[in-house]
N, C-alpha and C positions, 0 to 999 in steps of 0.2 A: 617358342610360344606355347602356352598351356593349352592342351587339347580339351575341347568341350565334350564332356560326357553327357550325351543327350538326355537319357532317361533320368539319371541322378540329378543333373543340374536343373532340368525342367521341374522335377519334383521339389527341389530346394527353393525354387521360385514360386511355384504355384501353391504349394501347401501353406506357406506363411501368408500369401496373398488371400487365400480362401479363408484361413483362420481369422486373420485380422479384419477383413471386410465383414465376414459373417458375425463376428463378435461386435463390431461397431453397429451393424444394423439391428442386432439383438438388444444391445444395451442402450443405444442412442436413438436409432431410427433414422430414416432418410431425410426428414424435413429440413434439418439444419444445413444440408448440402445445397439448398437453394440460396444462391448468393444474395438475392433480394430479400430474403427472410431475416429480419432483425428482431422479430417479436420475442424469440427465445433468449435474447441478450438483455432484455429489459428488466434487470434486477441484479443486485449484488455487484461484484466486480466486473462481470463481462461487459457491462455497458461502457466502462471506461476503456476496456481493451478495444472495443469497436470505435469509440469516439476518438481515441488517439490516432487510429488509422484514418478516420473520417477527416480530421484536420490535416494530417500528414499528406494525404493524397493530393490535396489542392494547394499545398504550400510550395513555394519556389524551391528548386534544388539548392542544396547548400553543401558545404564541406566543413565538418564531417556530414555525411549523408543523413545520419539519423536525427539531426536537429529538427525540432517541431515547434517553431516559435509561436504559431497561432494558438496552440493549446497550452496556455499558461502565461503568455506575454512576459512580464518581468520575471516571473518565477519559472518560466518555461525552461526545459532542459532538452529532453530527447524522447524519442518514441520507445526506447527500452524501458523507461520508467513509467509508461502507461501500460506496460505488459502487453503491448500490441504485436508482439512477435516480429521484430524487425526483419528477420529472414524473409517472411512472407510479404511484408510491406515493401521491401526493396524490390522484390520480384514484380509486384503488381503496380507499383507507382508509375513506371514508364508507360503503362497501358491505361492509366486512369482516364484519359479522355475517351477511350473506347468502352470503358466499363459502365454499366448502368448505375443509377443512383436510386436507392442505396446499393452498396456492394460490400459484402462481408466475406472474408476468406477463412474465418475461424472454424466453420463447419468442415471445410476441406482439410484444414490442419488436423482436426480431431480424427478424421478418417485416416490420415497419414500416420498419426500417432498409434492407432490400433494396428495398422498394417506393419509399420516398422517395428513396433514392439514384438509382433509375431515373428518378423524376419530375423531380428537379432537374437531373439530367444531360440529360434530354430538353429541359427548359426552356433550359438554356445552349446546347445544340446548335441549338435553334430560332433562336438569334441568329446562328448561323454559316451555316445552310443551311435552305432550305424543303423539301429532298428528304427524304421520310419514310424511305426505305431507309437513307440515310446516317445520319439521326438514330437509327434503330432499331439499326444496327450499332454506332454510336459509343456509344450508351447501354449496350449490352451490354458493350463494352470497359471503360467506366467502372465498371460494376457489378462486373466481374471484376478488381477492383484488389487485388493481393496484400496491401498494408498494411491494407486494410479487412477482408478475409476472415481474415487471420492473427489478428485480435483475437478471433475466435470461440473461440480456444483459451484465453482468459483473461479479460482486462478487457472484459466484454461491453458496458459503456457506451461504450467507445471504438470500438465498431463503428459508431457513429452519425456516420459521415462525411458523411451527407446534410446535416448542419448546415453543414459547410464548403462543400458544393456550393450550398446555399441562399445563403450569404453571397457566394460568387463570382458567382452569378446576379444578386444585387442590385447587385453592383459593375458588371457589364457591361450590365445592363438599362438601356436608354435611358429618359429621362424621370424624373420624380420623383413620379408619382401614388401616393398612399398610402405614400410612402417611410418616414415616421416610424413608422407603424403596423407596416409590414413589418419594419423593423429592431428595433423593440421586441419583436415576436413572436419573431424569430430569436434575439436575444440573451437574451431572457427564457427561452425554451425551452432554449437552450444552457446557461444558468446552472443549470437544473434537471436537467442531464444529467451534465456533467463539467467540471471547472475548466480542464483543458488545452484542450478545445474552446472554452471561453469565451474564453480568452486569444487563441487563433487568430482567432476570429470578431470579437472586439473590435478586434484589429489590422486586420482587413480593413475593418471599418466605419469606423474612423478614417481609413484610407487612402482609402476611398471618399469620405468627407466632404471630405478635402483635395483630392482630384482634382476633385470637383464644383465646389469653390470656385475652384480654379486655372483651370478651363475655363469659368468664368463661368456655370455652370449653377445656381448658388445664391448668394444674397447673404450678406454677412457676418452680418447679423442672423438669417437663416434657419439658417445653419450654427451660430451660437452657441446659438440656441434648441434646435436638435436635439441639440447636444452636452450641454446641461444636462438636457434631458428624458430622454435615453436613459441617461445616467449615473445619474440618480435612479431611473428605473424598473428598470434592470438591477441597481442596488444593492439595491433592494427585493426583487427575486427572490433575489439572493444571501443577503440577510438571512433570508428565509423558508426557504431551503434549509439554512441553518445554517453558512454559510462563516465567520462571525465568532465562532464558539464556541471557536476555538482560540487566540484572542488573537494574540500575536506569534510563534506557533510554526509558521507556514506553511512557512518555509524548512526544508530538510532537506539533509543531506550527499549527495554523489553526482554533482554537476554536473561533467561531464568524463568520468565513467565510463559513463553511459547515453547515449552520444553516437552520432551518425550517422557511419558509416564513409564516407569519400569514395567508395568503390567500391560503396556499397549499391545504387545504381540498377541495377547489372549483376550483383550478387552474389545468386544465387537462394536461398542458405541452405536448400537442400533443396527449393525450389519448382520445380525443373525436371528433366525427364528428360534434357535435352540439354546445358545449360550446367553446368559443374562449379562447385561451391562455391569461393568464395575465402576462405582463412583470415582470421579476424578476431579482435579482442581481446574479452575479457570485457566484458559490458555493452553491446556494439554491437548486440545483438538488439533493444534498444529503438529503434534507428535503422533498423530494417528498412524499406526503401523500394524493394524490387525492382519494376522496371517490368513485368516479365513479357516472355516471348519474343515475344508478339504485338505489344506496344507497341514493343519494340526493332525488330522487323521493320517496323512502320509508320514509325518514325523513319528507318529506312534508305531508305524510299520518299519520305519528306518532305524529306530533306536537299537533294536537287537543287532542289526548289521553293524551299526556304529561300534557297539561294545565288542563284537566279534572281530572286527578288523581294526582295532585301535592302533596296532603297529603300523599298518599300511597308511592309515589316516595321518598318524604323526609324521610319517615320512613326507606326505604331501604338504603338511603344515610347515615342516622344516624347510622345504624348498620354496615356500611362499610366505616366510615369516614377515617380510615387509608389508604384505597385504593384511596379514593378521594384525600387525601393529596399527595399520591404518584403520581397520575396522574397530579396534578397541578405542582408538582416539576419537573417531567420529561418533561412536556410541557415547563416550564420555561427554563430548561436546553437545550431543543431542539431549542428553539427560540434564546437563548443566550443573552448576553448583547448588541449584535448588532442586534437590532430589525428591521426586514424587513417587510414592508407592500407594496406588489408589488415592485415597484422600490424605494419607499421612505424608508429612513433609519433613525433610531434614536439609537445613541450609548451612553451608559453610562459606566463609568469606574468601573472596579472591581480590587481588589488587585492582584498584580502580582502572588502571591502564588496560588490564586484561578484559575487564567487563566492558570498557568502552570499545575496544577493538572487536570483541565478540559481538557487540551490538550491530556490526555490519551485517551479520547473519543472525538477527535476533530470533527469527522463527526457526530455532535450532533443531526442533524435532524433525524437520525435513531432511536433515543431513544424514539420518540413519538409513535412507533408502538403499544405498548400495549394499549395506549389511543385510537389509531385508531380502534383497534378491539373492544374495549369497546363501541365506538360510533356505530359501525355496529351492534353489539349484542344488544345494547339498542334500536335501531330502530326496529330490529326483535322482541324483547321482547314487545315493546309497541304495535306493530301491532298485534302480536299473542295474547296478553292479552286484548287489547282494542277493537278488532273487533270480530264479529262472524266468525266462521271457514269458512262459505261460502263466506265471504268477505276477510278475511285475506289471504286465499290460492290464490285467483286470484291476489290480490295486490302483494304478494310475487312473483308469477309467472311472472307478468308484470315487476317487479323490476329486476328479474334475466335476463329476455329477454332484457330489456333496457341496463343492465350492460354489458352483453356479446356482444351485437350488437354494442354498442357505443365504448367500449374499443377495439374492433377489429381494430380500427385505429392504434394501436401499436402492440397488440399481434399477429395480422396477419403478421406483418413484422417480429416479433420475430420468428414465425413459419418458415417463408421463410429462415431466417438465420440458423435455426437449421436443416432444411431439405436440406441443400446443399449436393452436391454429396459426398458420403463417401470417406474417404481416410485414409490410414494407415501410411502416411509419409507427412511431410511438405516440401514445396519447400525450397531448401537451396541454398545460394549463394556460398557455398564451392564446386566449380566444379573441380579445379585443382587437379591432382594426388598427389600433395604435402600433402594435408590434410589427405589422407589415410595413407601415410607414417608417417606423424607427429603423428597421433593417435597411431601408433605402438611404436614410440620412447618415447613419453612424457606421463606422468600420469595425468598431469594437463594442463588446458588451462586458461590463465589469461587475464583479460580485463584491461590493464594498462591505467591509467588516465580516465577510465570510459567513453570511447567514444561511440562506437557503441551500438545500442539498444541490451540489453542483451539477447533477445530471440534467435537471430541468433547464438551467441556464445554458450549460454547454451544448445540449441538444438543440436549443433554439439558435445558438451561434453557429453550430455546424450546419444546420439546415439552410441558413442564410449566408453561409460562407463568411462569417464575421470572425474576428479573433476574440479570444476571451481569456481572462485570468481565472475563470471558474473551472479549475482543472484538478482532478484527483490523481496524484502522482505518488509512486512508491517512495521516492526520495526527491528532495529539492535542495538547492543551494541555500544554506541557512542565512548567509549574508544577504542574498538577493531577497529572500523571504522577509527578513527583518526590514529591509529598505522598502519593500512593497507595502508592508503594513504601515510603515511610517508615512508613506505617501497619502494614506487615508486621512491622517491628521492634518497634513498640509492642505488638502482639499477642504476639510472642515474649517480650519482656521482662516483660510483666505476666501472661501466661498467660490473659488475658481476651479471648476471641474474640467477635465479634459474635454475639449469641444468635439473630438472625433469619437467620443465614447458615450454609450448609454450606461448609466450607473444604476444598478439594482442594490438597494441598501437594506441591510439587516435591520429589522424593526427596532432593535435595541439601540441602534445608532441614529435613529431619526432626529432626536433633539440636536445632536452634534451637527447633523447634515443641514438642518433647517436654520441654525443659528446665524450663519453669515451668507446664506444663499441669496443670490441676486434674483429676487422674485419677479423683477420686471422683464428679464430675458429667459430665465431658466424655469422649467416646470418641475415641481415636486408633487407627485400624485400617487395615489394607490390605484393600481390597475390589475385586475384579476388576482388580487391578493398580494401583489408585489409592490413594494415601495420604490418608485422610479424617479431618478433625477435625469432630466433630459436637457442638456445645455442648449441654449438658443432656440428652444422649441417654440416659444411664444411668437417668434418671428414668422412661423409658418401659419399662424392663425388657426391651428387645429386644436379643438378641445380634446381633452383626454383625462379620463378617470376622475377620481375625487381628490382635490388638492389637499395637501397635508398642511395643517395649521398647528401651532403650539398648543392651543387649548384642546385639540383632539388627541395629542400624544402625551401631554403632561397635564395632569389636573392642577388647576390653580391652587396655590397654597392658602391654607386657612390661618387666620390670626391666632396667635398663642397656642398653636398646635405643635406638640413635641414630636419630631420626626427622627427616629434613630437611623443610622446609616450602616447598620450591620447587615448580615444576611437576612433577606426578607424585610428589611427595615423600610419604613414609609419614605424616608429621605433618600434612599438609594437611587431612584430614577433621576433625581435632580443633580447628581454628580456627573457632569457632562464629559469632561476630559481630564486627563492627567492623574487618574486614580487607579489604584491597583484593584485586585479582586477583593470583594468584601470578606471580612472575617467575623467571628462570633461577637466581637466587641465593637467593631466599626470597620473603617476603610483607610488604608494608608495612601498618601499621595505617592506618585512615582514619577520623578523627573523634577524639572525646575519650574514647572508651571502646572496649575490645575484650575478648573473652572466649575462653577455651580450656576445653574439657571433656575430662577424662581418665577414662574408665570403668576401674575396677579389678576384679580378680577374684581373691580369695584373699589376695594380699599387701597390705601397707600401707606404701608407700614413705616414706622419711624426708625426701627433698628432690627438687626438680625443678630441672633444669639448663636454662637458656635461653641460647642463643647468638643475639646480636642486634646490630644496628647502630642508631645514632641519627640522626635528621634534624637535623643541626646545621651551622653555618657561621658565617662572620664576622658576619653580620647576626642570627644566632640561635644563640648559642654553647653553649646547654645545653638539656636536656630534664629536667623533673622528672616522675618516674613513681611512681605509688602502686599497690600490688598488694594484693588481698585473695584469700583462699582460702576458699571456701564462706561468703563474707560476712564473714570475720574479717580485720581489717587485719593485714597480715603484713610488708610490706616497702616501704620508701621509699628512693629513691636519685635522685641527679642524675648524668646521664651526658653525656659530651661526645664519645664516640667509640664504637668497637666494643667490645662487652662480652660476657663469659661470666659470668653470675651465677647463683648458687644460691639457691633459695627453700626454706627449711625449712618443713615442714608441721607446724603446731602439734598437739600431742596432743589439744587440745580439739576439733579437727575430727573426729577419729575417735570421740571420746566423745559427740558430739552425737547426740541421738535421731533427728534428721533425716538423719543420714549414711546413704547408700544406695549404698555402693561407688562413689562418684562424687566426683571432684575438679573443682571449678569455679574457675578462676583469672580474676579480673577485673583488667584493667589500666586505669588512669585517666591521661589525658594532658592536664593543664591547659595545657600549652605547645604543643599541636599547632598547626601552621600550614601554610599552603599555599605551595608554591613560587611560585605566581603572585603572592602577596602580598609575597614577598621579591624579586620581579622576576628570578627564576632561570629560569623557564620558564612555559609556559602551563598547567601542571598545577594543577588546582583541588582535588585531594585534600588533606585536612588530615592531614599526616604527623607522626609522632612517633618510632615505633620500627619497625624492620624485623626480623622474626624469621626466623632461618636454620634453627634446629633446636630440638627438644625432646628431653630425655632424662629418664627417671624412675629414680631410684636409691633 
């Protein structure tokens, strides 16, 4: 059994603890450690980190454990995709009945991030030098890493850079004692924190495995056993966190946009009082990897040592060439095929399959982080080994002074944001008594057409322990998402909304929602600025809000008025369903049915004039179109080109008892087809007719 060296081991525990905690209280402050304080989370991404946990803590236990069905409903996947740090959620969920409301663990996690960043930095530096002063100063320098501290402003789980430091320590640590257990712990914990960090650490582990095998520190059998064991155990952790709930939808667009700028190491992006910012392109913020003025100063001191000791350095490189190859690869991945040098850009084409797969980690600039830390460690190593202690210690002390003082340009502002007045509730726009009554009647609250920012609706649902589809998630199952949006149209077409759900409707969809609504049983009203459909509400006899009427949301059409249906066109609001996004000339239909609503007031027009084009071509020479007005078959024609056609309105429409000063025109397109099916383009919309204008005569 290894003998405990009291003074040395106590120092190795206390110093990182003191450094990490002191840095946390200096940069962040103590207020976020209050678990009932959620005021500091009210903005940006942190609110969804908290809300993911808020729903998860009250949900039933499931298998996999990380499923979070009440935060997302049909599109719900798991707590990993709300960036709620499953590791902490799994720890605290069993104790949820004993915890106060609200309760947040994100402040505790950030304190742990600082302490563990210091701990693993200290452990790595102990491989470089036995001098405690050098380790102390070097640890401070690694804790005050701008890319880590910058993440306090948004993605809190990505502040967990200590996981990268733990992997680098395992790589450089001599010997293989408890190696498998250590890597299982690191990769398992990383899987329960964030996918990007898992990808980074998995790459470091594989590189470590290869290096150990090449240097004959491990047999092929041992390497193979470790490979299988760790893939299986890490896969199990991923499964329990809920990574596999999104099917094949992990990839997302944006690779090449959220890239690292070549100049990011010296571009402070506001993090310096001294160095001016370098102009960069949009999306480059994800590749923020500024070294800090203190590290830049230390590298200036280290360069003479580097050139003097080239032979020894090359020997080190030779023994670790798999790691060097990995650093080159992740740097290239971070920079992407869209190379940015300040504002200048150079793009080269990659195969679509590579771009698609790279889109899994589209914020590629983050992948440079292990290379960033190796650069900082290299500067410390060269100064510690190349200078006498009496020179190395003052140089490191000066470097950390410069680093902390100059980066105060931003971390001082971060502290102010974290130290806002504590609060256990967010301001809510839901003021009307209706909302309390609705929370008692409905089990779910739905965000139909995805209008309002989801925070307001999700916070209301969380407060009243309702389920909601108003969730902001890093990834969703694309098939489930498509089906979920399709359900909106089913509700609109049938007028039958889920009876266990309160529906909050995007204002742009109000005409669709009102069209077939059963106004005798269901309420459609504006309440506190939200448009709400409450199924069977009228049975309660409770008045609520301002009822929504067609004449309030769609102005009545005027006779002989020409209404274009292009972008900003006057006719655009009357295109109720089945239409694509408007273009400069007009709007295409999308699907086999499309509808127009025309409110009338006073007059009863005889005909409607439609100016349209048809989606036709050599491979698809004609389109058959069937038209009904208020449900009555009116017009059938075959078109092969651009048309202006008149639709006569039958007298029976006006004589019908159900007529309510409203004309509904339904278009049916049995021959609608997609350009991609005709090999004309990659467009997947099912096109038939493009409408340019509407006139009522």
